Phi, psi and omega in degrees: 000121179278175183287338181259011185280331179207156179290163183270346184234159179291141181288337183265305187257343180085005180290146180295133178284132180289166186295318185257335189247117173203160189234119184248120176212144177051044177063025177226155178252136181232154180280329180213165177296328179300320179293322177297315179298321178297315179295320178296319179297321178296314182289325178294320180291325178292321178292325180290326181282331183298312178295328179294321179292321179293320181292326178293322179291320181289330177291326181286325183297314180294332181293322183297312178295327179293320178294321179293321180294320180289331180286329181278342182285000000 
C-alpha cells in the first residue's frame, strides 16, 4: 500500500485510520461502521429535506400569478 492509496483520516469523525483496520464505502474511508452509518444518516436527512423545500417553493409560485389575476379583474 503506497502513501497515496487512501486518506489518513476518517471521512466522518476525522480520526486517524489504523494501519490494518479501516472501512471503505461509497468512495470514502471510515474508521468504523458506526462512522459510516452516521455519515449515511446525515446524507439521508439532507436528501429528505431537499424535496420538501422544493415542494414549498412550487406551492408558493402558483399562488402569486393567481393573486395578480384577481387583483387586475
